[in-house]
C-alpha positions as a printed Julia matrix, in Angstrom:
273×3 Matrix{Float64}:
   8.56   -9.32   21.17
   8.54  -11.84   18.17
   6.44  -10.18   15.0
   3.6   -12.44   15.69
   3.01  -10.86   19.22
   3.75   -7.59   17.8
   0.78   -8.36   15.21
  -1.31   -9.4    17.78
  -0.47   -6.2    19.82
  -1.07   -4.13   16.64
  -4.6    -5.6    16.37
  -5.66   -5.62   20.21
  -4.66   -1.56   19.6
  -6.84   -1.32   16.46
  -9.66   -2.72   18.3
  -9.43   -0.56   21.05
  -8.97    2.43   18.94
 -11.54    1.87   16.44
 -14.0     1.88   19.58
 -13.01    5.14   20.16
 -13.52    6.49   17.04
 -17.09    5.12   16.83
 -17.72    7.08   19.72
 -16.75   10.19   18.18
 -17.99    9.47   14.66
 -20.58    6.91   14.51
 -20.76    4.34   11.28
 -23.77    5.99    9.93
 -22.15    9.49    9.59
 -19.0     8.33    8.35
 -20.77    6.36    5.53
 -22.17    9.86    4.38
 -18.69   11.24    4.82
 -17.3     9.2     2.85
 -20.31    8.93    0.22
 -19.94   12.61    0.06
 -16.1    12.78   -0.7
 -14.85   13.68   -4.18
 -13.61   10.66   -5.7
  -9.48   10.24   -6.0
  -7.82    9.52   -8.87
  -7.93    5.63  -10.12
  -5.11    3.52   -8.45
  -5.74    0.8   -10.72
  -5.62    3.13  -13.75
  -2.34    4.66  -12.76
  -0.49    1.39  -12.53
  -2.03    0.07  -16.18
  -0.95    3.46  -17.74
   2.65    2.94  -16.59
   2.55   -0.59  -17.93
   1.06    0.67  -21.45
   4.43    2.31  -21.88
   6.19   -0.99  -20.36
   7.19    0.78  -17.47
   7.01   -0.72  -13.67
   4.68    1.76  -11.43
   6.54    2.46   -8.6
   4.38    2.81   -5.43
   6.41    5.29   -3.0
   5.11    5.09    1.12
   5.33    7.48    3.63
   6.59    5.53    6.63
   7.88    7.22    9.35
   8.47    3.81   11.44
   8.07    0.06   11.53
   8.43   -2.76   13.84
  11.41   -4.06   12.47
  13.07   -0.98   12.07
  11.99    1.31   14.86
  12.35    4.97   13.92
  12.96    5.59   10.15
  12.32    9.27    9.23
  10.97   12.89   10.94
  10.11   14.11    7.2
   6.74   15.44    7.18
   4.05   13.87    5.0
   3.44   17.06    2.77
   7.07   17.31    1.93
   7.16   13.54    1.15
   4.16   13.33   -1.06
   5.01   16.23   -3.12
   8.81   14.74   -3.6
   7.11   11.36   -4.99
   4.91   12.93   -7.2
   7.47   15.28   -8.57
   9.77   12.56   -9.1
   7.49    9.78  -10.87
   5.8     7.85   -8.45
   2.67    6.58   -9.79
   0.76    6.32   -6.83
   1.48    6.95   -3.04
   0.71    4.89    0.13
   0.27    6.33    3.08
   0.81    4.31    6.45
  -1.7     5.41    9.02
  -1.03    2.94   11.88
  -0.41    5.25   14.94
   1.59    2.51   17.54
   4.03    0.94   15.61
   4.6     2.87   12.52
   3.94    6.37   14.34
   1.56    7.94   11.92
  -1.99    8.61   11.55
  -5.32    9.07    9.62
  -4.6    12.94    9.56
  -1.34   12.04    7.32
  -3.81   10.53    4.71
  -5.92   13.91    4.73
  -2.87   16.05    4.44
  -1.03   13.72    1.69
  -4.39   14.36   -0.46
  -4.24   18.02    0.41
  -0.83   18.15   -1.13
  -0.78   15.85   -3.99
  -2.7    14.92   -7.38
  -1.77   11.02   -7.86
  -3.89    7.95   -6.14
  -3.04    7.3    -2.81
  -3.08    3.87   -1.25
  -4.35    3.8     2.36
  -2.3     1.23    4.46
  -3.19   -0.1     7.6
  -4.37   -3.46    9.43
  -7.69   -3.21    8.07
 -10.46   -5.25   10.25
 -13.7    -3.53    9.91
 -15.92   -1.8     7.27
 -15.45    1.36    9.41
 -11.67    1.79    8.03
 -12.93    1.35    4.65
 -15.55    4.44    5.03
 -12.88    6.35    6.99
 -10.26    6.05    4.33
 -12.53    7.08    1.61
 -13.83   10.0     3.29
 -10.12   11.01    3.88
  -9.41   10.73    0.08
  -7.82    7.19   -0.77
  -8.11    5.75   -4.16
  -7.34    2.43   -2.89
  -6.75    0.63    0.48
  -4.62   -2.3     1.53
  -6.9    -5.38    2.64
  -4.62   -8.43    3.85
  -6.1   -12.0     2.73
  -5.37  -13.24    6.0
  -6.64  -10.26    8.2
  -9.87   -8.98    6.92
 -12.6   -10.96    8.33
 -14.86  -10.62    4.9
 -12.49  -10.55    2.29
 -15.61  -10.46   -0.61
 -17.69   -8.17    1.65
 -14.26   -5.83    2.13
 -13.88   -5.83   -1.56
 -17.45   -5.08   -3.07
 -17.72   -2.63   -0.45
 -14.47   -0.98   -1.68
 -15.68   -1.14   -5.26
 -19.0     0.49   -4.03
 -17.13    3.69   -2.67
 -14.98    3.71   -5.94
 -11.81    2.56   -4.41
 -10.37   -0.86   -6.17
  -8.15   -2.49   -3.16
  -4.74   -3.99   -3.18
  -5.35   -7.44   -1.57
  -2.12   -8.41   -0.21
  -1.45  -12.3    -0.28
   1.9   -14.33    1.35
   1.1   -17.59   -0.35
  -0.6   -19.74   -3.25
  -3.52  -20.46   -1.11
  -4.15  -16.76   -0.26
  -3.56  -15.68   -3.81
  -5.88  -18.39   -5.23
  -8.7   -17.18   -2.49
  -8.08  -13.58   -3.98
  -8.53  -14.22   -7.4
 -11.65  -16.64   -6.58
 -13.5   -13.74   -4.94
 -12.44  -11.54   -8.01
  -9.64   -9.26   -6.77
  -8.03   -7.36   -9.43
  -5.2    -6.17   -7.88
  -2.74   -8.64   -5.86
   0.03   -7.92   -3.74
   2.84  -10.36   -2.66
   4.64   -9.26    0.22
   8.2   -10.38    0.51
   8.78  -10.13    3.92
   8.32  -13.45    6.15
   6.04  -12.34    9.24
   7.82  -15.01   11.53
  11.3   -13.54   11.65
  11.14  -10.34    9.55
  13.43  -11.89    6.71
  13.14  -10.61    3.02
  12.96  -12.63   -0.09
  12.52  -11.09   -3.26
  12.28  -14.69   -4.79
   8.59  -14.76   -3.31
   7.21  -12.19   -5.93
   9.33  -14.68   -8.61
   7.67  -17.9    -7.08
   4.25  -16.68   -6.56
   3.64  -14.27   -9.18
   3.49  -17.13  -11.73
   0.01  -17.83   -9.91
  -1.38  -14.33  -10.51
  -3.08  -14.17  -14.03
  -1.77  -11.93  -16.9
  -5.23  -10.01  -16.8
  -4.68   -9.13  -12.67
  -1.93   -6.39  -11.61
   0.81   -7.84   -9.76
   2.26   -5.65   -6.86
   5.44   -6.7    -5.25
   5.79   -5.38   -1.54
   8.62   -4.97    1.07
  12.41   -5.0     0.42
  13.09   -2.99   -2.57
  16.21   -1.35   -2.18
  17.57   -0.02   -5.67
  17.37   -0.29   -9.32
  18.56   -4.24   -9.45
  15.78   -5.06   -7.33
  13.25   -3.08   -9.55
  14.67   -4.78  -12.52
  14.3    -7.93  -11.22
  11.09   -7.81   -9.78
   9.86   -6.36  -13.54
  11.52   -9.56  -15.05
   9.65  -11.41  -12.19
   6.45  -10.26  -13.7
   5.4    -7.44  -11.13
   3.49   -4.51  -12.43
   4.2    -2.34   -9.74
   6.6    -2.35   -6.96
   5.54   -0.81   -3.1
   8.83    1.17   -1.7
   9.0     2.41    1.93
  11.57    1.86    4.14
  14.68    2.21    1.62
  13.79    5.63    0.57
  12.07    6.81    3.89
  15.69    6.51    5.26
  17.02    9.13    3.21
  18.77   11.68    5.36
  17.49   15.07    3.43
  14.47   15.43    1.55
  17.3    16.21   -1.4
  18.55   12.45   -0.59
  14.74   11.46   -0.81
  14.19   13.19   -4.28
  17.32   11.28   -5.49
  16.33    8.04   -4.12
  13.11    7.89   -5.93
  14.09    9.36   -9.18
  16.66    6.59   -9.05
  13.84    3.77   -8.78
  11.33    5.52  -11.24
  14.49    5.68  -13.44
  15.09    1.93  -13.36
  11.25    1.01  -13.83
  11.54    2.64  -17.14
  10.67    0.15  -19.93
  11.31   -2.99  -17.97
   8.19   -4.18  -17.47
   7.57   -7.76  -18.78
   4.16   -9.23  -19.37
   3.51  -12.69  -17.46
């Protein structure tokens, strides 16, 4: 199965799952839950505070599986988020897609109960219902894909109404310009080619020059070690989002060391665009 077909299957599954969720918790009820939820730590501020020290922010991800790698880890989310926070992550990304990434929205709730740093809800967001859900579960931010969310301006505005500055993911210059024109403050550049699974960190270097210095640039995918962190810092990234390479650790002790190696490499290397 090709990646585009996988994406189509994920979206089809997501639409079906959303209909089921809306039957169980109507949107008006979910809105109230989101509005009543206590605000989480500020995702944007967490990255900015690292940058003020000339450090690159390291956002570590809970990711049990993926379409490209299959099964990655059996770690419990509570153990993972505690390890990330203890070893210097500035924020934690929680993947909640169930069919291909083998996670779920309850993992976001568990993460909220076991961490004190900002949580990014990462999913294939196609409906405002998912934004309310993320907020109700304790997210501080949410990933919006420029080429996927149907009303990007509406999505950004809704996130801000709920005190969640979104990470707006872009894959080319046109998407960056669109996101910037709509006022996105945190721009993500995914180093993965969604046609063939390949990774090229130079994508951040090539596209990052189009992100103004008053916006936050997050480089996503393909970060495997200290040299990658330093390269992306030299390319203008303000933060990196790391998932598969650390989640593939064999033990929690190995996971701890992997995170520590990245966060140590991120100290004092951030370069302003």
